[in-house]
C-alpha positions as CSV (number, residue, x, y, z in Angstrom):
1,M,179.9,78.6,33.2
2,F,182.2,80.4,35.7
3,F,182.9,79.9,39.4
4,S,185.6,81.0,41.7
5,K,187.9,78.6,43.6
6,N,190.8,80.0,45.6
7,N,190.7,83.3,43.7
8,K,191.0,81.4,40.4
9,A,188.7,81.8,37.4
10,I,187.5,78.3,36.8
11,R,185.4,77.6,33.7
12,C,183.3,74.6,32.8
13,S,182.5,74.2,29.2
14,W,180.7,71.1,27.8
15,G,181.9,69.0,30.7
16,Y,185.5,70.1,30.5
17,T,186.7,72.1,33.5
18,F,189.8,74.4,33.2
19,E,191.3,77.6,34.6
20,W,190.8,80.6,32.5
21,T,194.0,82.7,32.3
22,P,195.1,85.8,30.5
23,E,196.7,83.6,27.8
24,H,193.3,82.1,26.8
25,Q,191.6,83.8,23.9
26,T,188.0,84.7,23.4
27,K,185.9,84.0,20.3
28,E,186.4,87.6,19.2
29,Q,190.1,87.3,19.6
30,L,190.2,84.1,17.5
31,R,187.9,85.4,14.8
32,P,190.6,87.0,12.6
33,L,192.1,83.5,12.1
34,T,188.8,82.5,10.3
35,Y,189.6,84.8,7.4
36,T,193.2,83.8,6.8
37,Y,194.3,80.6,5.1
38,D,197.1,78.8,3.3
39,V,197.5,81.2,0.4
40,L,200.7,79.4,-0.9
41,G,199.0,76.1,-1.1
42,A,196.0,77.6,-2.9
43,E,198.2,79.3,-5.5
44,C,200.2,76.1,-6.1
45,L,197.0,74.0,-6.6
46,D,196.0,76.5,-9.4
47,R,199.5,76.0,-11.0
48,L,199.2,72.2,-10.8
49,D,195.7,72.3,-12.3
50,E,197.1,74.2,-15.3
51,I,199.8,71.6,-15.7
52,S,197.5,68.6,-15.3
53,P,193.8,69.5,-15.4
54,P,191.8,67.5,-12.9
55,G,189.3,64.9,-14.1
56,S,185.8,64.1,-12.8
57,S,185.7,64.3,-9.0
58,D,182.2,62.7,-8.8
59,P,182.6,59.3,-7.0
60,H,179.1,58.3,-8.1
61,P,178.6,59.0,-11.8
62,P,175.1,58.7,-13.2
63,E,174.0,55.2,-14.1
64,S,172.8,56.4,-17.5
65,Q,176.4,57.0,-18.5
66,G,177.3,53.3,-18.2
67,E,179.1,51.5,-21.0
68,P,177.2,49.6,-23.7
69,D,176.9,45.9,-23.5
70,N,179.3,45.3,-26.4
71,P,181.7,48.3,-26.6
72,P,183.6,48.5,-29.9
73,Q,187.2,47.5,-29.7
74,S,189.8,49.6,-31.3
75,Q,193.6,49.4,-31.5
76,D,193.7,53.2,-31.3
77,E,191.6,53.3,-28.1
78,K,193.6,54.8,-25.3
79,P,193.6,53.2,-21.9
80,P,192.1,55.2,-19.1
81,Q,194.5,57.7,-17.6
82,P,195.7,57.0,-14.1
83,R,194.6,59.3,-11.4
84,R,196.9,62.2,-11.0
85,D,199.2,62.4,-8.0
86,L,199.6,66.1,-6.9
87,Y,202.7,65.4,-4.9
88,L,204.4,63.7,-7.9
89,L,203.4,66.7,-10.1
90,L,204.8,69.1,-7.6
91,E,208.0,67.0,-7.4
92,Q,208.3,66.9,-11.2
93,H,207.5,70.6,-12.0
94,H,208.7,72.7,-9.1
95,G,211.9,73.5,-10.8
96,A,210.1,75.2,-13.7
97,D,207.7,77.3,-11.7
98,P,208.7,79.9,-9.1
99,K,205.5,79.4,-7.0
100,L,205.8,75.7,-7.0
101,N,209.5,76.0,-6.1
102,E,208.6,78.3,-3.2
103,L,206.3,75.6,-1.8
104,W,208.8,72.8,-2.4
105,T,211.5,74.8,-0.7
106,Q,209.3,75.6,2.2
107,L,208.4,71.9,2.7
108,H,212.0,70.7,2.5
109,T,213.4,73.4,4.8
110,V,213.2,71.7,8.1
111,P,212.7,74.2,10.9
112,P,215.3,74.4,13.6
113,W,212.8,73.3,16.3
114,V,212.5,69.8,14.7
115,D,214.3,67.1,16.6
116,W,214.1,63.9,14.7
117,A,214.7,61.8,17.8
118,Q,211.8,63.6,19.5
119,I,209.6,63.0,16.5
120,K,210.4,59.3,16.7
121,R,209.5,59.2,20.4
122,G,206.3,61.0,19.6
123,Q,205.4,58.3,17.0
124,D,206.0,55.6,19.6
125,V,203.6,57.4,22.0
126,F,200.8,56.9,19.6
127,Y,201.3,53.2,19.2
128,R,201.9,52.7,22.9
129,Y,198.3,53.8,23.6
130,I,196.8,53.0,20.2
131,G,193.7,51.2,21.5
132,P,192.4,54.1,23.7
133,A,193.9,56.6,21.2
134,L,191.7,55.2,18.3
135,V,188.6,55.3,20.6
136,S,189.4,58.9,21.5
137,L,190.1,60.1,18.0
138,T,186.9,58.5,16.7
139,F,184.4,59.3,19.4
140,Q,185.8,62.4,21.0
141,S,187.9,64.2,18.4
142,L,185.7,63.3,15.4
143,V,182.2,62.7,16.7
144,G,182.5,65.3,19.4
145,G,184.3,67.6,17.0
146,M,181.1,67.8,15.0
147,G,179.9,70.2,17.8
148,G,181.9,72.9,16.0
149,R,179.1,74.4,13.9
150,R,181.5,76.5,11.8
151,V,183.6,73.5,10.7
152,V,180.4,71.5,10.0
153,E,179.2,74.1,7.6
154,T,182.2,73.1,5.4
155,L,182.1,69.4,6.0
156,S,178.4,69.0,5.3
157,R,178.8,70.5,1.8
158,T,181.3,67.9,0.6
159,G,178.9,65.0,1.2
160,G,181.8,63.0,2.5
161,F,180.0,62.2,5.8
162,G,176.9,60.5,4.4
163,V,176.2,57.2,6.2
164,R,177.4,55.0,3.3
165,V,180.7,56.8,2.7
166,A,181.6,58.0,6.2
167,K,183.6,54.9,7.0
168,R,185.8,55.2,4.0
169,R,186.3,58.9,4.8
170,L,187.5,57.9,8.3
171,L,189.8,55.2,7.0
172,E,191.4,57.7,4.7
173,T,192.1,60.0,7.6
174,F,193.4,57.1,9.6
175,Q,195.8,56.2,6.7
176,H,197.3,59.7,6.9
177,I,197.8,59.3,10.7
178,L,199.4,55.9,10.3
179,Q,201.7,57.2,7.5
180,V,203.0,60.1,9.6
181,T,203.5,57.9,12.6
182,R,204.6,54.6,10.9
183,D,208.4,55.3,11.0
184,L,210.8,58.2,11.1
185,D,211.7,57.9,7.4
186,G,208.0,58.3,6.6
187,A,207.8,61.6,8.4
188,R,211.0,63.0,6.9
189,P,211.0,64.9,3.6
190,G,210.2,62.5,0.8
191,G,208.6,59.9,3.0
192,D,205.1,58.5,2.7
193,G,203.8,60.5,5.6
194,F,205.4,63.6,4.3
195,A,203.9,63.2,0.9
196,S,200.4,62.4,2.2
197,S,200.5,65.5,4.4
198,V,201.3,67.6,1.3
199,K,198.4,65.9,-0.6
200,V,196.0,66.7,2.3
201,R,197.2,70.3,2.3
202,L,196.4,70.6,-1.4
203,L,193.1,68.7,-0.9
204,H,192.1,71.4,1.7
205,A,192.9,74.1,-0.9
206,G,190.6,72.3,-3.4
207,V,187.7,72.2,-1.0
208,R,188.1,75.9,-0.2
209,R,188.4,76.9,-3.8
210,R,185.3,74.9,-4.8
211,I,183.1,76.3,-2.0
212,L,184.1,79.9,-2.7
213,A,183.4,79.4,-6.4
214,L,179.9,78.1,-5.7
215,E,179.3,81.0,-3.4
216,A,180.4,83.4,-6.1
217,A,178.0,81.7,-8.6
218,R,175.1,81.6,-6.2
219,P,175.4,84.1,-3.3
220,G,174.1,82.6,-0.1
221,Y,175.5,79.1,-0.7
222,F,178.1,79.6,2.0
223,D,178.1,82.6,4.3
224,A,181.8,83.4,4.5
225,G,181.0,86.6,6.5
226,R,179.5,84.5,9.3
227,W,181.6,81.3,9.1
228,G,184.9,82.6,7.7
229,V,186.8,81.3,4.8
230,P,186.3,77.5,4.3
231,V,189.2,75.5,5.7
232,N,190.8,78.5,7.3
233,D,193.8,78.8,9.6
234,L,191.7,78.3,12.8
235,D,190.1,75.2,11.3
236,C,193.5,73.7,10.5
237,M,194.8,74.6,14.0
238,G,191.7,72.9,15.5
239,T,192.3,69.8,13.4
240,V,195.9,69.5,14.6
241,L,194.7,70.0,18.2
242,S,192.1,67.4,17.8
243,F,194.8,64.8,17.1
244,S,197.1,66.0,19.8
245,A,195.9,68.1,22.7
246,A,192.3,66.6,22.7
247,L,193.8,63.2,22.9
248,V,196.2,64.1,25.7
249,W,193.9,66.2,27.9
250,V,190.5,64.7,27.3
251,G,190.3,61.5,25.3
252,L,192.9,59.4,27.2
253,P,192.2,60.7,30.7
254,R,188.5,59.9,30.4
255,Q,189.6,56.3,29.7
256,G,191.9,56.3,32.7
257,I,195.1,56.8,30.8
258,Y,197.5,59.6,31.8
259,L,200.6,60.3,29.7
260,R,204.0,61.2,31.3
261,E,205.2,64.7,30.8
262,R,208.0,63.6,28.4
263,E,205.4,61.7,26.3
264,I,203.2,64.8,26.1
265,I,206.2,66.9,25.0
266,D,207.2,64.4,22.3
267,Y,203.7,63.8,21.0
268,T,203.0,67.5,20.7
269,A,206.3,68.0,18.8
270,L,205.2,65.3,16.3
271,W,202.0,67.1,15.5
272,R,203.7,70.5,15.3
273,W,205.8,69.0,12.5
274,V,202.7,67.6,10.8
275,G,200.9,70.9,11.2
276,Y,203.8,72.7,9.5
277,L,203.5,70.3,6.5
278,L,199.7,71.0,6.3
279,G,200.4,74.7,6.0
280,T,199.1,75.4,9.5
281,P,200.5,78.3,11.5
282,T,202.6,76.6,14.2
283,Q,205.2,79.2,15.3
284,S,203.9,79.9,18.7
285,W,200.9,77.9,19.9
286,L,202.5,74.5,19.3
287,G,205.9,75.5,20.5
288,D,205.1,74.3,23.9
289,Y,202.5,71.8,25.0
290,R,201.1,74.2,27.7
291,R,200.3,76.8,25.0
292,A,198.8,74.1,22.9
293,R,196.5,73.2,25.8
294,V,195.5,76.8,26.3
295,L,194.5,77.2,22.7
296,F,192.6,73.9,22.8
297,E,190.7,75.1,25.8
298,S,190.0,78.4,24.1
299,L,188.6,76.6,21.1
300,I,186.3,74.5,23.3
301,E,184.8,77.7,24.7
302,A,184.7,79.6,21.5
303,D,183.8,77.0,18.8
304,I,181.6,74.3,20.2
305,D,178.1,75.3,19.3
306,P,176.2,72.3,17.9
307,G,173.6,72.9,15.3
308,E,171.1,70.6,13.5
309,M,173.7,69.5,10.9
310,S,176.2,68.8,13.7
311,G,173.8,66.1,15.0
312,V,173.3,64.7,11.4
313,L,177.1,64.3,10.8
314,A,177.8,62.9,14.3
315,N,175.0,60.3,14.1
316,N,175.9,59.4,10.5
317,I,179.4,58.4,11.7
318,L,178.0,56.3,14.5
319,T,175.6,54.5,12.1
320,A,178.4,54.0,9.5
321,L,180.6,52.4,12.1
322,S,178.0,50.1,13.7
323,Y,178.2,46.4,13.1
324,Q,181.4,46.8,11.0
325,P,184.4,44.6,11.1
326,P,186.6,43.9,12.9
327,A,184.8,44.8,16.2
328,Y,181.2,44.5,15.0
329,A,180.1,46.8,17.8
330,S,176.4,47.6,18.1
331,R,175.3,51.2,17.6
332,E,174.2,51.3,21.2
333,F,177.7,50.5,22.4
334,L,179.1,53.2,20.1
335,C,176.6,55.7,21.5
336,A,177.8,54.8,25.0
337,E,181.4,55.5,24.0
338,A,180.4,58.9,22.5
339,H,178.6,59.8,25.8
340,W,181.5,58.5,27.9
341,L,184.1,60.6,26.0
342,N,182.1,63.7,25.3
343,G,180.0,64.0,28.4
344,R,176.2,64.1,28.6
345,D,175.8,67.8,27.7
346,L,177.6,67.6,24.3
347,A,176.3,64.2,23.4
348,D,172.7,65.3,24.1
349,A,173.3,68.5,22.1
350,L,174.4,66.3,19.2
351,G,171.3,64.2,19.5
352,I,173.2,61.0,20.3
353,Q,171.0,58.3,21.8
354,R,171.4,57.9,25.5
355,P,172.9,54.5,26.3
356,S,171.6,52.0,28.8
357,L,173.3,51.3,32.0
358,W,174.4,47.9,30.5
359,H,176.3,49.6,27.7
360,R,177.8,52.2,30.0
361,A,179.1,49.3,32.1
362,L,180.6,47.7,29.0
363,V,182.4,50.9,28.2
364,A,183.7,51.0,31.7
365,G,185.0,47.5,31.3
366,Q,186.8,48.4,28.1
367,C,188.4,51.3,29.9
368,L,189.7,49.0,32.6
369,Y,191.1,46.7,30.0
370,F,193.0,49.6,28.4
371,V,194.3,50.8,31.7
372,I,195.7,47.4,32.7
373,M,197.2,46.6,29.3
374,C,198.7,50.0,28.6
375,Y,200.2,50.5,32.0
376,L,201.5,46.9,32.1
377,Y,203.3,47.1,28.8
378,R,204.6,50.6,29.6
379,S,206.2,49.4,32.8
380,I,208.3,46.8,31.0
381,P,210.5,48.4,28.3
382,S,211.1,45.2,26.3
383,W,207.4,44.4,26.1
384,D,206.6,48.0,25.2
385,E,209.1,48.0,22.3
386,Q,207.8,44.7,20.9
387,K,204.2,45.8,21.2
388,I,204.8,49.1,19.4
389,E,206.5,47.3,16.4
390,R,203.8,44.7,16.3
391,V,200.8,47.0,16.3
392,R,202.5,49.4,13.9
393,K,202.6,46.8,11.2
394,F,199.2,45.3,12.1
395,F,197.2,48.4,11.9
396,Y,198.7,49.6,8.7
397,K,198.1,46.3,7.0
398,M,194.5,46.1,8.3
399,T,193.6,49.7,7.4
400,V,195.3,50.1,4.0
401,H,195.6,46.7,2.5
402,N,192.7,44.6,3.9
403,K,189.8,44.9,1.4
404,T,187.1,43.7,3.9
405,I,188.1,45.8,6.9
406,G,190.1,48.6,5.3
407,L,190.6,50.6,2.1
408,G,192.1,47.7,0.1
409,T,194.7,50.1,-1.4
410,E,196.4,53.3,-0.5
411,T,194.3,56.4,-1.0
412,N,195.7,59.3,-3.0
413,F,193.8,61.9,-1.1
414,E,191.9,63.2,-4.1
415,L,188.9,65.5,-3.9
416,R,186.5,62.5,-4.2
417,Y,183.5,64.4,-2.7
418,M,183.2,67.6,-4.7
419,P,181.0,70.3,-3.2
420,Q,178.1,71.0,-5.6
421,L,175.0,73.2,-5.5
422,G,172.2,71.3,-3.8
423,R,174.5,68.7,-2.3
424,T,174.6,68.4,1.4
425,T,174.9,65.6,3.9
426,E,171.7,63.7,4.5
427,P,170.8,62.1,7.8
428,S,170.7,58.3,8.0
429,G,167.3,56.6,7.6
430,P,165.8,53.4,9.1
431,K,167.4,51.3,6.3
432,D,170.8,52.5,7.4
433,S,170.4,51.6,11.1
434,R,172.1,48.2,10.6
435,L,174.4,48.8,7.7
436,R,176.7,45.8,7.5
437,I,179.8,44.7,5.7
438,G,180.9,41.1,6.1
439,P,179.2,38.0,7.6
440,T,175.4,38.1,8.2
441,P,174.6,37.7,11.0
442,P,177.9,39.3,12.3
443,P,180.0,37.5,14.9
444,P,179.7,38.6,18.6
445,P,180.9,42.2,19.1
446,L,184.6,42.2,20.0
447,A,184.6,45.4,21.9
448,E,181.6,44.6,24.0
449,R,182.9,41.1,24.8
450,R,186.1,42.6,26.0
451,G,184.3,45.0,28.2
452,L,182.1,42.2,29.6
453,M,185.2,40.1,30.2
454,M,186.8,42.8,32.3
455,L,183.6,43.4,34.3
456,V,183.5,39.6,35.1
457,V,187.2,39.5,36.1
458,I,186.9,42.6,38.3
459,A,183.7,41.3,39.9
460,A,185.4,38.0,40.6
461,L,188.5,39.7,42.1
462,V,186.3,41.8,44.3
463,V,184.4,38.8,45.6
464,V,187.6,36.9,46.3
465,G,189.2,40.0,47.9
466,V,186.2,40.6,50.2
467,A,186.1,36.9,51.1
468,W,189.8,36.9,51.8
469,L,189.5,39.9,54.1
470,R,186.6,38.2,55.9
471,F,188.2,34.8,56.5
472,G,191.8,35.9,56.6
473,S,193.6,33.0,54.8
474,A,193.3,30.6,51.9
475,S,192.4,27.7,54.2
476,G,189.7,29.8,55.9
477,L,188.4,30.9,52.5
478,L,188.2,27.2,51.3
479,A,186.5,26.2,54.5
480,A,184.0,28.9,54.0
481,F,183.2,27.8,50.5
482,S,182.9,24.2,51.7
483,R,180.5,25.2,54.5
484,G,178.5,27.3,52.0
485,F,178.3,24.4,49.6
486,L,177.1,22.0,52.3
487,M,174.4,24.5,53.5
488,V,173.1,24.8,49.9
489,R,172.9,21.0,49.6
490,R,171.1,20.6,52.9
491,R,168.5,23.3,52.0
492,R,167.9,21.7,48.6
493,S,167.4,18.2,50.1
494,G,165.1,19.7,52.7
495,R,163.0,21.3,50.0
496,E,162.8,18.0,48.1
497,D,161.6,16.2,51.2
498,E,159.0,18.8,51.9
499,G,157.8,18.7,48.3
500,G,157.4,14.9,48.4
501,G,155.2,15.2,51.5
502,L,153.0,17.7,49.9
503,L,152.7,15.6,46.8
504,W,151.7,12.5,49.0
505,A,149.1,14.6,50.9
506,S,147.5,15.9,47.7
507,T,147.0,12.3,46.5
C-alpha cells in the first residue's frame, strides 16, 4: 500500500510503515539471490562425508527395529560410534585437502571490519534486553517469519517443525545464539560460538543437498524454478536480518524498547560477523545498520506472502510452546503475543487465533514490565553490568544443561530431521492442544502473572495519582479516604436497619 506524505513515498506492508527509497529493492531485483548459495560450504560437506560417511539421520527409527529382549553379549562387539563432529573433522583434515583448507583459511581470516571491542558491546546489547529480545525472536522473527512462503517450502520438508519436535528445534537455535553472544572468546576463531556457526553452515549445506537430490529423483518434489535453491543466499540474509534488524526496528519498539544508536551499530556488527561465519554475503548490506534496515524493509515487501503451510508451521510453534516450563504460558497468551508483535493483518493471514481483550491486556502489562526493568537497569551502569553477567550464565545453563526446561546437553547441530519423499510438516491436532512437559496441572503461568501484576500496579498508581491531584496533599488524600470509608459504613448500616424493618413487617 502506497501513500504520499510531504512528497515522500511511504509504504505500509503487513503493518510496518516505512519510506521507500531508491536504495530499496523490489522482488525482481532480489530474485537472483535465490539462485546463489554457499558453494564452498557445499563442496566441503561432500569432502567431509567422504572422510567420515554420515550415519542414520532419522531421529525416530521404526519400532520394529528394536533390540531383542536378551541380546547376545560378545567381547568382540564394538561400542556404538559417537556422533560425528563436522567442525572437528574440518579441523583435523583441512591440512590434507585443498578445498577444506580453503574453507578453514576463509573462516580464520578475520575481515578488517571486525572490531572485537564492538563485537563485545554487541553481545552485551543482547543480554541487556534479553527478556523482550527473546519474545521478539520467538513471536516476531520466527512465528511471523513463517509468513515467508519461499522459506517455508524448505522448512516444511524437514519435518523439524512438527508440534512435538518444534520446541527442541527452537532450543537448538537458541543455543547457537547464546554461544555466539556468551563471551568474546566464544565468538573468536576456535570458540564455541565460532564452531557452532560453522556447524550450522554445514547443516544448511546438508539440507540443500538432500532436497535437491530428492527433486532429481522425483521431479516436482521441490520447484526450484519457483522457489529458488533451498537455503540460498537470500534465505541466509533474511535469517541474519531476523536476528538483528527485525529485533531493532520491529520486535523491541513494539514492546516499547528503543535502542540507542551506538547499541544498534554494535549489535549489527555482531551479526555481520556471525553472518560471515555462516557463509552469508555480508560485504555491503550489513556494513552499515541503515543499509541493513533498507534490505530488511525490502524483504518485508518482497517475501512475506503467507500460504497454507505458513499457518501450519506458525501454529505448530505456538502449540509446542504452550504450557511449557518455565513460563507455562497458555496458548491464548502466546497467540496474543504473536498478534501484538506481528500485527493483525499478518497474524490473521497465518491463521493465528485472535486473542481476547484480557490476554491483550496481559501482553500490554508484560511490555510495561520490560520497559521499566530495561530502562531502569540501563540507566545505572553498575546494575547493568551485574545483570548482563547474571542472565548470561542463567540462560545458558537453563537452555543447554537443564533437562526439564532445556536440551539437557549441547546439541551438535546434526541433520536430525532429514528431508524424505512423502515427509512434510503436519498441523497439530486436538490431542496436541495442551501438550505439556512437567507438573500436571502446571503452576500458574509466569508471563501472565507478570503482566497482571503490572496492570494492577499501574492501575493503583493511576488511582493514587488522580486522587492526589484531586485533593492536593497526603493529608487531604487520607481525609478523603476516611470520609469515603465512613460513608460506606453509614450506607451499610442503613441498609441493615431497613432490611430488619422489612423482615418485621413480613412476619
